[in-house]
All heavy atoms as a GROMACS GRO file, in nm:
protein
  604
    1MET      N    1   1.645  -4.976  16.021
    1MET     CA    2   1.615  -5.110  16.065
    1MET      C    3   1.731  -5.199  16.028
    1MET      O    4   1.785  -5.202  15.920
    1MET     CB    5   1.487  -5.162  15.993
    1MET     CG    6   1.459  -5.304  16.028
    1MET     SD    7   1.311  -5.371  15.948
    1MET     CE    8   1.190  -5.311  16.066
    2LYS      N    9   1.771  -5.279  16.122
    2LYS     CA   10   1.886  -5.374  16.103
    2LYS      C   11   1.829  -5.514  16.088
    2LYS      O   12   1.762  -5.567  16.179
    2LYS     CB   13   1.981  -5.362  16.226
    2LYS     CG   14   2.116  -5.418  16.200
    2LYS     CD   15   2.204  -5.384  16.318
    2LYS     CE   16   2.346  -5.409  16.287
    2LYS     NZ   17   2.433  -5.368  16.400
    3ILE      N   18   1.856  -5.573  15.975
    3ILE     CA   19   1.802  -5.706  15.942
    3ILE      C   20   1.915  -5.809  15.929
    3ILE      O   21   2.008  -5.790  15.847
    3ILE     CB   22   1.719  -5.701  15.813
    3ILE    CG1   23   1.602  -5.599  15.827
    3ILE    CG2   24   1.667  -5.844  15.777
    3ILE    CD1   25   1.532  -5.574  15.701
    4LEU      N   26   1.907  -5.914  16.004
    4LEU     CA   27   2.007  -6.024  15.998
    4LEU      C   28   1.954  -6.132  15.907
    4LEU      O   29   1.840  -6.175  15.924
    4LEU     CB   30   2.031  -6.078  16.142
    4LEU     CG   31   2.122  -6.197  16.150
    4LEU    CD1   32   2.269  -6.159  16.108
    4LEU    CD2   33   2.120  -6.259  16.284
    5VAL      N   34   2.035  -6.171  15.812
    5VAL     CA   35   1.996  -6.280  15.723
    5VAL      C   36   2.098  -6.391  15.742
    5VAL      O   37   2.214  -6.378  15.716
    5VAL     CB   38   2.002  -6.233  15.572
    5VAL    CG1   39   1.959  -6.347  15.481
    5VAL    CG2   40   1.912  -6.114  15.550
    6THR      N   41   2.049  -6.505  15.799
    6THR     CA   42   2.138  -6.621  15.816
    6THR      C   43   2.135  -6.693  15.680
    6THR      O   44   2.044  -6.683  15.599
    6THR     CB   45   2.084  -6.713  15.924
    6THR    OG1   46   1.963  -6.771  15.890
    6THR    CG2   47   2.076  -6.644  16.060
    7GLY      N   48   2.240  -6.768  15.653
    7GLY     CA   49   2.252  -6.834  15.524
    7GLY      C   50   2.272  -6.736  15.412
    7GLY      O   51   2.219  -6.748  15.305
    8GLY      N   52   2.352  -6.636  15.440
    8GLY     CA   53   2.370  -6.523  15.344
    8GLY      C   54   2.436  -6.564  15.216
    8GLY      O   55   2.426  -6.489  15.113
    9ASN      N   56   2.505  -6.678  15.211
    9ASN     CA   57   2.568  -6.719  15.090
    9ASN      C   58   2.488  -6.822  15.007
    9ASN      O   59   2.529  -6.865  14.903
    9ASN     CB   60   2.706  -6.779  15.117
    9ASN     CG   61   2.808  -6.673  15.154
    9ASN    OD1   62   2.795  -6.557  15.115
    9ASN    ND2   63   2.909  -6.712  15.227
   10GLY      N   64   2.370  -6.856  15.057
   10GLY     CA   65   2.294  -6.954  14.991
   10GLY      C   66   2.204  -6.896  14.880
   10GLY      O   67   2.209  -6.773  14.850
   11LEU      N   68   2.126  -6.978  14.820
   11LEU     CA   69   2.041  -6.937  14.704
   11LEU      C   70   1.947  -6.825  14.741
   11LEU      O   71   1.939  -6.722  14.674
   11LEU     CB   72   1.966  -7.062  14.654
   11LEU     CG   73   1.871  -7.034  14.538
   11LEU    CD1   74   1.951  -7.004  14.409
   11LEU    CD2   75   1.781  -7.154  14.510
   12VAL      N   76   1.868  -6.844  14.850
   12VAL     CA   77   1.769  -6.740  14.888
   12VAL      C   78   1.845  -6.619  14.946
   12VAL      O   79   1.804  -6.506  14.921
   12VAL     CB   80   1.662  -6.801  14.982
   12VAL    CG1   81   1.568  -6.692  15.021
   12VAL    CG2   82   1.598  -6.918  14.921
   13GLY      N   83   1.949  -6.641  15.025
   13GLY     CA   84   2.025  -6.530  15.076
   13GLY      C   85   2.076  -6.439  14.969
   13GLY      O   86   2.072  -6.319  14.979
   14ASN      N   87   2.132  -6.500  14.863
   14ASN     CA   88   2.182  -6.418  14.749
   14ASN      C   89   2.067  -6.351  14.678
   14ASN      O   90   2.088  -6.242  14.622
   14ASN     CB   91   2.260  -6.508  14.651
   14ASN     CG   92   2.402  -6.527  14.702
   14ASN    OD1   93   2.471  -6.431  14.731
   14ASN    ND2   94   2.447  -6.650  14.704
   15SER      N   95   1.949  -6.405  14.677
   15SER     CA   96   1.837  -6.341  14.614
   15SER      C   97   1.795  -6.216  14.691
   15SER      O   98   1.762  -6.116  14.634
   15SER     CB   99   1.715  -6.436  14.608
   15SER     OG  100   1.742  -6.545  14.523
   16ILE      N  101   1.807  -6.224  14.824
   16ILE     CA  102   1.781  -6.107  14.903
   16ILE      C  103   1.882  -5.997  14.878
   16ILE      O  104   1.853  -5.879  14.870
   16ILE     CB  105   1.775  -6.145  15.058
   16ILE    CG1  106   1.649  -6.227  15.082
   16ILE    CG2  107   1.773  -6.019  15.143
   16ILE    CD1  108   1.638  -6.277  15.219
   17ARG      N  109   2.005  -6.036  14.861
   17ARG     CA  110   2.112  -5.938  14.823
   17ARG      C  111   2.073  -5.863  14.691
   17ARG      O  112   2.098  -5.744  14.682
   17ARG     CB  113   2.245  -6.005  14.800
   17ARG     CG  114   2.314  -6.056  14.924
   17ARG     CD  115   2.442  -6.127  14.891
   17ARG     NE  116   2.493  -6.204  14.998
   17ARG     CZ  117   2.588  -6.164  15.087
   17ARG    NH1  118   2.639  -6.046  15.074
   17ARG    NH2  119   2.626  -6.244  15.181
   18ASN      N  120   2.011  -5.937  14.600
   18ASN     CA  121   1.974  -5.874  14.474
   18ASN      C  122   1.865  -5.771  14.485
   18ASN      O  123   1.852  -5.682  14.401
   18ASN     CB  124   1.933  -5.984  14.371
   18ASN     CG  125   2.050  -6.069  14.331
   18ASN    OD1  126   2.163  -6.025  14.332
   18ASN    ND2  127   2.019  -6.191  14.290
   19ILE      N  128   1.776  -5.782  14.587
   19ILE     CA  129   1.668  -5.684  14.603
   19ILE      C  130   1.697  -5.588  14.718
   19ILE      O  131   1.614  -5.499  14.744
   19ILE     CB  132   1.535  -5.754  14.626
   19ILE    CG1  133   1.531  -5.835  14.755
   19ILE    CG2  134   1.497  -5.842  14.506
   19ILE    CD1  135   1.397  -5.879  14.803
   20GLU      N  136   1.806  -5.597  14.779
   20GLU     CA  137   1.842  -5.515  14.896
   20GLU      C  138   1.829  -5.366  14.867
   20GLU      O  139   1.781  -5.286  14.950
   20GLU     CB  140   1.986  -5.548  14.943
   20GLU     CG  141   2.033  -5.466  15.053
   20GLU     CD  142   2.177  -5.503  15.094
   20GLU    OE1  143   2.225  -5.608  15.051
   20GLU    OE2  144   2.236  -5.425  15.171
   21LYS      N  145   1.866  -5.325  14.749
   21LYS     CA  146   1.863  -5.178  14.712
   21LYS      C  147   1.722  -5.130  14.709
   21LYS      O  148   1.701  -5.004  14.716
   21LYS     CB  149   1.932  -5.161  14.579
   21LYS     CG  150   1.866  -5.230  14.462
   21LYS     CD  151   1.948  -5.212  14.334
   21LYS     CE  152   1.902  -5.306  14.222
   21LYS     NZ  153   1.931  -5.446  14.247
   22GLU      N  154   1.620  -5.212  14.704
   22GLU     CA  155   1.481  -5.168  14.709
   22GLU      C  156   1.440  -5.130  14.847
   22GLU      O  157   1.327  -5.077  14.865
   22GLU     CB  158   1.389  -5.276  14.651
   22GLU     CG  159   1.415  -5.310  14.509
   22GLU     CD  160   1.332  -5.422  14.455
   22GLU    OE1  161   1.217  -5.443  14.513
   22GLU    OE2  162   1.374  -5.491  14.360
   23TYR      N  163   1.526  -5.146  14.945
   23TYR     CA  164   1.495  -5.119  15.087
   23TYR      C  165   1.602  -5.029  15.144
   23TYR      O  166   1.685  -5.071  15.224
   23TYR     CB  167   1.479  -5.249  15.170
   23TYR     CG  168   1.371  -5.334  15.114
   23TYR    CD1  169   1.397  -5.435  15.014
   23TYR    CD2  170   1.240  -5.317  15.155
   23TYR    CE1  171   1.298  -5.512  14.960
   23TYR    CE2  172   1.137  -5.399  15.101
   23TYR     CZ  173   1.171  -5.494  15.009
   23TYR     OH  174   1.066  -5.572  14.953
   24PRO      N  175   1.605  -4.901  15.102
   24PRO     CA  176   1.715  -4.813  15.144
   24PRO      C  177   1.720  -4.783  15.291
   24PRO      O  178   1.826  -4.746  15.343
   24PRO     CB  179   1.689  -4.688  15.063
   24PRO     CG  180   1.545  -4.686  15.032
   24PRO     CD  181   1.507  -4.833  15.017
   25ASN      N  182   1.615  -4.801  15.365
   25ASN     CA  183   1.612  -4.776  15.509
   25ASN      C  184   1.657  -4.895  15.592
   25ASN      O  185   1.659  -4.888  15.714
   25ASN     CB  186   1.477  -4.724  15.555
   25ASN     CG  187   1.441  -4.595  15.492
   25ASN    OD1  188   1.526  -4.512  15.467
   25ASN    ND2  189   1.316  -4.567  15.465
   26ALA      N  190   1.686  -5.005  15.524
   26ALA     CA  191   1.724  -5.126  15.595
   26ALA      C  192   1.874  -5.150  15.584
   26ALA      O  193   1.932  -5.126  15.481
   26ALA     CB  194   1.647  -5.247  15.535
   27ASN      N  195   1.931  -5.197  15.694
   27ASN     CA  196   2.073  -5.231  15.694
   27ASN      C  197   2.077  -5.383  15.705
   27ASN      O  198   2.048  -5.437  15.811
   27ASN     CB  199   2.143  -5.164  15.812
   27ASN     CG  200   2.286  -5.204  15.827
   27ASN    OD1  201   2.352  -5.250  15.727
   27ASN    ND2  202   2.345  -5.180  15.944
   28PHE      N  203   2.114  -5.448  15.598
   28PHE     CA  204   2.118  -5.597  15.593
   28PHE      C  205   2.254  -5.645  15.640
   28PHE      O  206   2.358  -5.596  15.596
   28PHE     CB  207   2.091  -5.650  15.454
   28PHE     CG  208   1.950  -5.634  15.410
   28PHE    CD1  209   1.901  -5.518  15.352
   28PHE    CD2  210   1.856  -5.733  15.428
   28PHE    CE1  211   1.773  -5.505  15.309
   28PHE    CE2  212   1.725  -5.722  15.388
   28PHE     CZ  213   1.682  -5.604  15.328
   29ILE      N  214   2.255  -5.745  15.726
   29ILE     CA  215   2.376  -5.813  15.767
   29ILE      C  216   2.356  -5.957  15.722
   29ILE      O  217   2.262  -6.028  15.760
   29ILE     CB  218   2.392  -5.809  15.920
   29ILE    CG1  219   2.402  -5.664  15.970
   29ILE    CG2  220   2.515  -5.888  15.963
   29ILE    CD1  221   2.397  -5.652  16.116
   30TYR      N  222   2.455  -6.005  15.641
   30TYR     CA  223   2.444  -6.145  15.590
   30TYR      C  224   2.538  -6.231  15.674
   30TYR      O  225   2.659  -6.218  15.666
   30TYR     CB  226   2.479  -6.147  15.440
   30TYR     CG  227   2.380  -6.072  15.362
   30TYR    CD1  228   2.399  -5.936  15.332
   30TYR    CD2  229   2.265  -6.128  15.322
   30TYR    CE1  230   2.309  -5.867  15.258
   30TYR    CE2  231   2.167  -6.057  15.246
   30TYR     CZ  232   2.192  -5.925  15.217
   30TYR     OH  233   2.098  -5.852  15.144
   31LEU      N  234   2.475  -6.319  15.751
   31LEU     CA  235   2.553  -6.403  15.842
   31LEU      C  236   2.599  -6.529  15.766
   31LEU      O  237   2.519  -6.598  15.709
   31LEU     CB  238   2.465  -6.440  15.962
   31LEU     CG  239   2.537  -6.499  16.082
   31LEU    CD1  240   2.634  -6.400  16.140
   31LEU    CD2  241   2.434  -6.538  16.187
   32THR      N  242   2.729  -6.551  15.774
   32THR     CA  243   2.784  -6.675  15.715
   32THR      C  244   2.855  -6.752  15.825
   32THR      O  245   2.877  -6.701  15.941
   32THR     CB  246   2.888  -6.639  15.601
   32THR    OG1  247   2.998  -6.566  15.662
   32THR    CG2  248   2.824  -6.561  15.493
   33ARG      N  249   2.890  -6.876  15.793
   33ARG     CA  250   2.956  -6.957  15.897
   33ARG      C  251   3.087  -6.902  15.943
   33ARG      O  252   3.130  -6.914  16.054
   33ARG     CB  253   2.977  -7.098  15.838
   33ARG     CG  254   3.038  -7.195  15.938
   33ARG     CD  255   3.038  -7.337  15.888
   33ARG     NE  256   2.898  -7.383  15.898
   33ARG     CZ  257   2.842  -7.467  15.809
   33ARG    NH1  258   2.915  -7.507  15.710
   33ARG    NH2  259   2.719  -7.502  15.819
   34GLU      N  260   3.156  -6.829  15.855
   34GLU     CA  261   3.281  -6.763  15.890
   34GLU      C  262   3.263  -6.652  15.996
   34GLU      O  263   3.349  -6.624  16.077
   34GLU     CB  264   3.350  -6.703  15.766
   34GLU     CG  265   3.396  -6.810  15.669
   34GLU     CD  266   3.286  -6.869  15.582
   34GLU    OE1  267   3.186  -6.797  15.555
   34GLU    OE2  268   3.299  -6.984  15.542
   35ILE      N  269   3.143  -6.588  15.993
   35ILE     CA  270   3.112  -6.482  16.092
   35ILE      C  271   3.061  -6.540  16.217
   35ILE      O  272   3.102  -6.503  16.329
   35ILE     CB  273   3.011  -6.384  16.029
   35ILE    CG1  274   3.071  -6.312  15.907
   35ILE    CG2  275   2.965  -6.280  16.137
   35ILE    CD1  276   2.966  -6.233  15.829
   36CYS      N  277   2.973  -6.639  16.209
   36CYS     CA  278   2.910  -6.700  16.328
   36CYS      C  279   2.870  -6.844  16.290
   36CYS      O  280   2.784  -6.859  16.200
   36CYS     CB  281   2.791  -6.616  16.374
   36CYS     SG  282   2.702  -6.697  16.512
   37ASP      N  283   2.922  -6.940  16.360
   37ASP     CA  284   2.882  -7.081  16.334
   37ASP      C  285   2.754  -7.110  16.412
   37ASP      O  286   2.764  -7.121  16.535
   37ASP     CB  287   2.998  -7.173  16.376
   37ASP     CG  288   2.969  -7.320  16.347
   37ASP    OD1  289   2.858  -7.354  16.302
   37ASP    OD2  290   3.052  -7.404  16.378
   38LEU      N  291   2.646  -7.121  16.344
   38LEU     CA  292   2.518  -7.142  16.412
   38LEU      C  293   2.508  -7.280  16.483
   38LEU      O  294   2.415  -7.301  16.560
   38LEU     CB  295   2.402  -7.121  16.316
   38LEU     CG  296   2.384  -6.977  16.261
   38LEU    CD1  297   2.271  -6.974  16.158
   38LEU    CD2  298   2.364  -6.880  16.371
   39GLU      N  299   2.599  -7.368  16.453
   39GLU     CA  300   2.598  -7.499  16.518
   39GLU      C  301   2.685  -7.493  16.646
   39GLU      O  302   2.693  -7.594  16.716
   39GLU     CB  303   2.660  -7.602  16.422
   39GLU     CG  304   2.567  -7.630  16.306
   39GLU     CD  305   2.624  -7.735  16.210
   39GLU    OE1  306   2.739  -7.726  16.173
   39GLU    OE2  307   2.544  -7.825  16.183
   40ASN      N  308   2.740  -7.380  16.677
   40ASN     CA  309   2.825  -7.365  16.796
   40ASN      C  310   2.758  -7.264  16.886
   40ASN      O  311   2.752  -7.142  16.859
   40ASN     CB  312   2.964  -7.318  16.750
   40ASN     CG  313   3.058  -7.303  16.870
   40ASN    OD1  314   3.026  -7.238  16.968
   40ASN    ND2  315   3.176  -7.359  16.855
   41ARG      N  316   2.708  -7.311  17.003
   41ARG     CA  317   2.632  -7.225  17.092
   41ARG      C  318   2.714  -7.106  17.134
   41ARG      O  319   2.662  -6.991  17.141
   41ARG     CB  320   2.591  -7.305  17.215
   41ARG     CG  321   2.501  -7.233  17.312
   41ARG     CD  322   2.460  -7.320  17.427
   41ARG     NE  323   2.366  -7.256  17.515
   41ARG     CZ  324   2.403  -7.184  17.621
   41ARG    NH1  325   2.534  -7.174  17.654
   41ARG    NH2  326   2.316  -7.126  17.700
   42LEU      N  327   2.837  -7.124  17.168
   42LEU     CA  328   2.924  -7.012  17.216
   42LEU      C  329   2.939  -6.905  17.105
   42LEU      O  330   2.936  -6.785  17.130
   42LEU     CB  331   3.060  -7.062  17.263
   42LEU     CG  332   3.153  -6.956  17.318
   42LEU    CD1  333   3.089  -6.882  17.438
   42LEU    CD2  334   3.282  -7.025  17.358
   43SER      N  335   2.956  -6.950  16.983
   43SER     CA  336   2.969  -6.861  16.869
   43SER      C  337   2.842  -6.776  16.856
   43SER      O  338   2.850  -6.653  16.831
   43SER     CB  339   2.995  -6.941  16.744
   43SER     OG  340   3.005  -6.855  16.631
   44VAL      N  341   2.729  -6.840  16.872
   44VAL     CA  342   2.597  -6.767  16.859
   44VAL      C  343   2.585  -6.664  16.971
   44VAL      O  344   2.547  -6.546  16.949
   44VAL     CB  345   2.479  -6.863  16.854
   44VAL    CG1  346   2.349  -6.792  16.864
   44VAL    CG2  347   2.483  -6.954  16.732
   45LEU      N  348   2.613  -6.707  17.093
   45LEU     CA  349   2.601  -6.617  17.209
   45LEU      C  350   2.696  -6.501  17.197
   45LEU      O  351   2.656  -6.386  17.224
   45LEU     CB  352   2.631  -6.693  17.340
   45LEU     CG  353   2.528  -6.799  17.381
   45LEU    CD1  354   2.580  -6.876  17.502
   45LEU    CD2  355   2.395  -6.733  17.408
   46MET      N  356   2.820  -6.522  17.147
   46MET     CA  357   2.913  -6.414  17.131
   46MET      C  358   2.866  -6.317  17.020
   46MET      O  359   2.879  -6.196  17.033
   46MET     CB  360   3.049  -6.469  17.101
   46MET     CG  361   3.116  -6.534  17.223
   46MET     SD  362   3.274  -6.617  17.190
   46MET     CE  363   3.367  -6.482  17.115
   47PHE      N  364   2.813  -6.372  16.911
   47PHE     CA  365   2.768  -6.289  16.805
   47PHE      C  366   2.656  -6.197  16.850
   47PHE      O  367   2.658  -6.074  16.831
   47PHE     CB  368   2.718  -6.368  16.684
   47PHE     CG  369   2.664  -6.284  16.575
   47PHE    CD1  370   2.743  -6.217  16.484
   47PHE    CD2  371   2.523  -6.264  16.565
   47PHE    CE1  372   2.688  -6.133  16.388
   47PHE    CE2  373   2.468  -6.180  16.466
   47PHE     CZ  374   2.550  -6.119  16.379
   48PHE      N  375   2.554  -6.251  16.912
   48PHE     CA  376   2.440  -6.175  16.961
   48PHE      C  377   2.474  -6.079  17.075
   48PHE      O  378   2.415  -5.973  17.093
   48PHE     CB  379   2.318  -6.256  16.989
   48PHE     CG  380   2.251  -6.302  16.868
   48PHE    CD1  381   2.264  -6.428  16.815
   48PHE    CD2  382   2.163  -6.215  16.800
   48PHE    CE1  383   2.199  -6.468  16.699
   48PHE    CE2  384   2.098  -6.252  16.683
   48PHE     CZ  385   2.117  -6.379  16.634
   49ALA      N  386   2.576  -6.112  17.157
   49ALA     CA  387   2.618  -6.024  17.264
   49ALA      C  388   2.677  -5.891  17.201
   49ALA      O  389   2.663  -5.786  17.259
   49ALA     CB  390   2.725  -6.089  17.346
   50GLY      N  391   2.740  -5.904  17.085
   50GLY     CA  392   2.796  -5.788  17.017
   50GLY      C  393   2.704  -5.723  16.917
   50GLY      O  394   2.741  -5.623  16.856
   51ASN      N  395   2.579  -5.778  16.900
   51ASN     CA  396   2.490  -5.727  16.797
   51ASN      C  397   2.348  -5.726  16.859
   51ASN      O  398   2.257  -5.794  16.814
   51ASN     CB  399   2.490  -5.816  16.673
   51ASN     CG  400   2.622  -5.804  16.601
   51ASN    OD1  401   2.645  -5.712  16.526
   51ASN    ND2  402   2.709  -5.902  16.623
   52LYS      N  403   2.332  -5.645  16.959
   52LYS     CA  404   2.203  -5.638  17.032
   52LYS      C  405   2.100  -5.550  16.960
   52LYS      O  406   1.983  -5.546  17.004
   52LYS     CB  407   2.226  -5.588  17.175
   52LYS     CG  408   2.311  -5.680  17.254
   52LYS     CD  409   2.330  -5.629  17.396
   52LYS     CE  410   2.424  -5.721  17.468
   52LYS     NZ  411   2.369  -5.784  17.582
   53ASP      N  412   2.141  -5.481  16.858
   53ASP     CA  413   2.048  -5.388  16.794
   53ASP      C  414   1.979  -5.442  16.668
   53ASP      O  415   1.931  -5.368  16.584
   53ASP     CB  416   2.119  -5.258  16.759
   53ASP     CG  417   2.242  -5.277  16.668
   53ASP    OD1  418   2.288  -5.394  16.653
   53ASP    OD2  419   2.289  -5.180  16.610
   54ILE      N  420   1.976  -5.577  16.650
   54ILE     CA  421   1.911  -5.636  16.538
   54ILE      C  422   1.757  -5.630  16.555
   54ILE      O  423   1.708  -5.668  16.661
   54ILE     CB  424   1.957  -5.784  16.520
   54ILE    CG1  425   2.109  -5.780  16.483
   54ILE    CG2  426   1.878  -5.850  16.412
   54ILE    CD1  427   2.173  -5.913  16.481
   55ASP      N  428   1.691  -5.581  16.453
   55ASP     CA  429   1.544  -5.568  16.459
   55ASP      C  430   1.470  -5.686  16.405
   55ASP      O  431   1.358  -5.715  16.448
   55ASP     CB  432   1.501  -5.445  16.379
   55ASP     CG  433   1.556  -5.316  16.434
   55ASP    OD1  434   1.536  -5.282  16.552
   55ASP    OD2  435   1.631  -5.247  16.358
   56CYS      N  436   1.532  -5.755  16.314
   56CYS     CA  437   1.457  -5.864  16.244
   56CYS      C  438   1.561  -5.974  16.201
   56CYS      O  439   1.673  -5.937  16.164
   56CYS     CB  440   1.388  -5.804  16.124
   56CYS     SG  441   1.302  -5.929  16.027
   57ILE      N  442   1.520  -6.098  16.206
   57ILE     CA  443   1.601  -6.206  16.157
   57ILE      C  444   1.531  -6.284  16.049
   57ILE      O  445   1.414  -6.324  16.069
   57ILE     CB  446   1.642  -6.302  16.272
   57ILE    CG1  447   1.720  -6.232  16.379
   57ILE    CG2  448   1.721  -6.423  16.218
   57ILE    CD1  449   1.746  -6.310  16.502
   58ILE      N  450   1.593  -6.299  15.934
   58ILE     CA  451   1.542  -6.386  15.829
   58ILE      C  452   1.633  -6.508  15.833
   58ILE      O  453   1.746  -6.501  15.791
   58ILE     CB  454   1.545  -6.315  15.694
   58ILE    CG1  455   1.461  -6.187  15.694
   58ILE    CG2  456   1.496  -6.409  15.584
   58ILE    CD1  457   1.473  -6.102  15.570
   59HIS      N  458   1.579  -6.617  15.882
   59HIS     CA  459   1.661  -6.737  15.905
   59HIS      C  460   1.652  -6.831  15.783
   59HIS      O  461   1.546  -6.891  15.758
   59HIS     CB  462   1.613  -6.810  16.033
   59HIS     CG  463   1.695  -6.928  16.064
   59HIS    ND1  464   1.826  -6.929  16.068
   59HIS    CD2  465   1.657  -7.055  16.091
   59HIS    CE1  466   1.874  -7.050  16.102
   59HIS    NE2  467   1.772  -7.128  16.116
   60LEU      N  468   1.760  -6.834  15.709
   60LEU     CA  469   1.766  -6.918  15.588
   60LEU      C  470   1.879  -7.023  15.599
   60LEU      O  471   1.884  -7.102  15.504
   60LEU     CB  472   1.795  -6.826  15.464
   60LEU     CG  473   1.694  -6.713  15.444
   60LEU    CD1  474   1.743  -6.623  15.335
   60LEU    CD2  475   1.556  -6.770  15.414
   61ALA      N  476   1.954  -7.022  15.699
   61ALA     CA  477   2.066  -7.117  15.710
   61ALA      C  478   2.013  -7.259  15.715
   61ALA      O  479   1.916  -7.292  15.778
   61ALA     CB  480   2.146  -7.088  15.838
   62ASN      N  481   2.084  -7.344  15.640
   62ASN     CA  482   2.041  -7.481  15.628
   62ASN      C  483   2.163  -7.562  15.583
   62ASN      O  484   2.264  -7.510  15.531
   62ASN     CB  485   1.930  -7.498  15.524
   62ASN     CG  486   1.856  -7.623  15.539
   62ASN    OD1  487   1.895  -7.713  15.615
   62ASN    ND2  488   1.747  -7.636  15.465
   63ASN      N  489   2.156  -7.694  15.603
   63ASN     CA  490   2.266  -7.785  15.558
   63ASN      C  491   2.206  -7.857  15.439
   63ASN      O  492   2.132  -7.954  15.456
   63ASN     CB  493   2.301  -7.878  15.669
   63ASN     CG  494   2.416  -7.964  15.631
   63ASN    OD1  495   2.482  -7.942  15.532
   63ASN    ND2  496   2.444  -8.070  15.708
   64VAL      N  497   2.236  -7.813  15.322
   64VAL     CA  498   2.188  -7.872  15.198
   64VAL      C  499   2.301  -7.918  15.110
   64VAL      O  500   2.413  -7.865  15.117
   64VAL     CB  501   2.096  -7.777  15.118
   64VAL    CG1  502   1.972  -7.744  15.197
   64VAL    CG2  503   2.166  -7.654  15.076
   65GLY      N  504   2.279  -8.013  15.027
   65GLY     CA  505   2.379  -8.061  14.939
   65GLY      C  506   2.321  -8.116  14.809
   65GLY      O  507   2.386  -8.188  14.736
   66GLY      N  508   2.200  -8.076  14.784
   66GLY     CA  509   2.139  -8.125  14.659
   66GLY      C  510   2.069  -8.261  14.672
   66GLY      O  511   2.067  -8.322  14.779
   67LEU      N  512   2.014  -8.302  14.564
   67LEU     CA  513   1.932  -8.424  14.561
   67LEU      C  514   2.010  -8.550  14.611
   67LEU      O  515   1.962  -8.626  14.696
   67LEU     CB  516   1.880  -8.449  14.423
   67LEU     CG  517   1.802  -8.575  14.398
   67LEU    CD1  518   1.674  -8.577  14.478
   67LEU    CD2  519   1.772  -8.593  14.251
   68PHE      N  520   2.130  -8.569  14.559
   68PHE     CA  521   2.204  -8.691  14.591
   68PHE      C  522   2.248  -8.693  14.740
   68PHE      O  523   2.246  -8.802  14.802
   68PHE     CB  524   2.322  -8.713  14.499
   68PHE     CG  525   2.278  -8.742  14.358
   68PHE    CD1  526   2.296  -8.646  14.258
   68PHE    CD2  527   2.211  -8.857  14.332
   68PHE    CE1  528   2.251  -8.669  14.129
   68PHE    CE2  529   2.168  -8.884  14.198
   68PHE     CZ  530   2.188  -8.788  14.098
   69MET      N  531   2.288  -8.584  14.794
   69MET     CA  532   2.325  -8.583  14.934
   69MET      C  533   2.204  -8.616  15.022
   69MET      O  534   2.210  -8.694  15.114
   69MET     CB  535   2.381  -8.450  14.982
   69MET     CG  536   2.437  -8.459  15.122
   69MET     SD  537   2.469  -8.302  15.201
   69MET     CE  538   2.314  -8.268  15.277
   70ASN      N  539   2.087  -8.562  14.984
   70ASN     CA  540   1.965  -8.590  15.061
   70ASN      C  541   1.923  -8.737  15.049
   70ASN      O  542   1.882  -8.798  15.145
   70ASN     CB  543   1.851  -8.501  15.016
   70ASN     CG  544   1.877  -8.357  15.054
   70ASN    OD1  545   1.936  -8.324  15.156
   70ASN    ND2  546   1.827  -8.263  14.976
   71GLN      N  547   1.942  -8.794  14.933
   71GLN     CA  548   1.910  -8.939  14.915
   71GLN      C  549   2.006  -9.026  14.991
   71GLN      O  550   1.965  -9.125  15.052
   71GLN     CB  551   1.920  -8.975  14.765
   71GLN     CG  552   1.798  -8.924  14.687
   71GLN     CD  553   1.812  -8.957  14.539
   71GLN    OE1  554   1.921  -8.980  14.484
   71GLN    NE2  555   1.699  -8.966  14.470
   72ASN      N  556   2.135  -8.991  14.993
   72ASN     CA  557   2.236  -9.075  15.059
   72ASN      C  558   2.236  -9.055  15.212
   72ASN      O  559   2.288  -9.139  15.281
   72ASN     CB  560   2.372  -9.044  15.006
   72ASN     CG  561   2.386  -9.085  14.856
   72ASN    OD1  562   2.320  -9.174  14.811
   72ASN    ND2  563   2.471  -9.013  14.782
   73ASN      N  564   2.178  -8.952  15.262
   73ASN     CA  565   2.178  -8.922  15.404
   73ASN      C  566   2.036  -8.901  15.452
   73ASN      O  567   2.008  -8.807  15.528
   73ASN     CB  568   2.264  -8.798  15.430
   73ASN     CG  569   2.405  -8.817  15.398
   73ASN    OD1  570   2.472  -8.903  15.456
   73ASN    ND2  571   2.456  -8.745  15.301
   74ASN      N  572   1.946  -8.983  15.407
   74ASN     CA  573   1.804  -8.972  15.447
   74ASN      C  574   1.782  -9.028  15.584
   74ASN      O  575   1.746  -9.143  15.604
   74ASN     CB  576   1.716  -9.044  15.341
   74ASN     CG  577   1.574  -9.011  15.360
   74ASN    OD1  578   1.533  -8.930  15.441
   74ASN    ND2  579   1.492  -9.083  15.287
   75LYS      N  580   1.806  -8.944  15.688
   75LYS     CA  581   1.781  -8.986  15.824
   75LYS      C  582   1.741  -8.865  15.906
   75LYS      O  583   1.773  -8.749  15.873
   75LYS     CB  584   1.905  -9.051  15.883
   75LYS     CG  585   2.029  -8.956  15.883
   75LYS     CD  586   2.150  -9.028  15.927
   75LYS     CE  587   2.265  -8.936  15.908
   75LYS     NZ  588   2.390  -9.000  15.877
   76LEU      N  589   1.665  -8.893  16.012
   76LEU     CA  590   1.628  -8.782  16.103
   76LEU      C  591   1.742  -8.748  16.192
   76LEU      O  592   1.814  -8.835  16.236
   76LEU     CB  593   1.505  -8.828  16.184
   76LEU     CG  594   1.381  -8.852  16.106
   76LEU    CD1  595   1.272  -8.903  16.197
   76LEU    CD2  596   1.333  -8.724  16.032
   77LEU      N  597   1.755  -8.620  16.222
   77LEU     CA  598   1.862  -8.580  16.315
   77LEU      C  599   1.816  -8.587  16.456
   77LEU      O  600   1.714  -8.560  16.496
   77LEU     CB  601   1.910  -8.434  16.278
   77LEU     CG  602   1.965  -8.418  16.140
   77LEU    CD1  603   1.997  -8.269  16.118
   77LEU    CD2  604   2.089  -8.499  16.127
   0.00000   0.00000   0.00000
């Protein structure tokens, strides 16, 4: 089973890396912005065109910056 994890460098993504060995039949792919920029449609289309055999996606990618960034940028997108 091929599992894509977006936000692979984040807190939860790194936690999944820590338990990955408990799932020997799974092939985890940790997606980072350097591999595929999820804010860029063409980047996403190109990534998935070359990775059609993904069985599951764990979507953890987010734009976070801690408490102060959230307080200073408290607006709806």
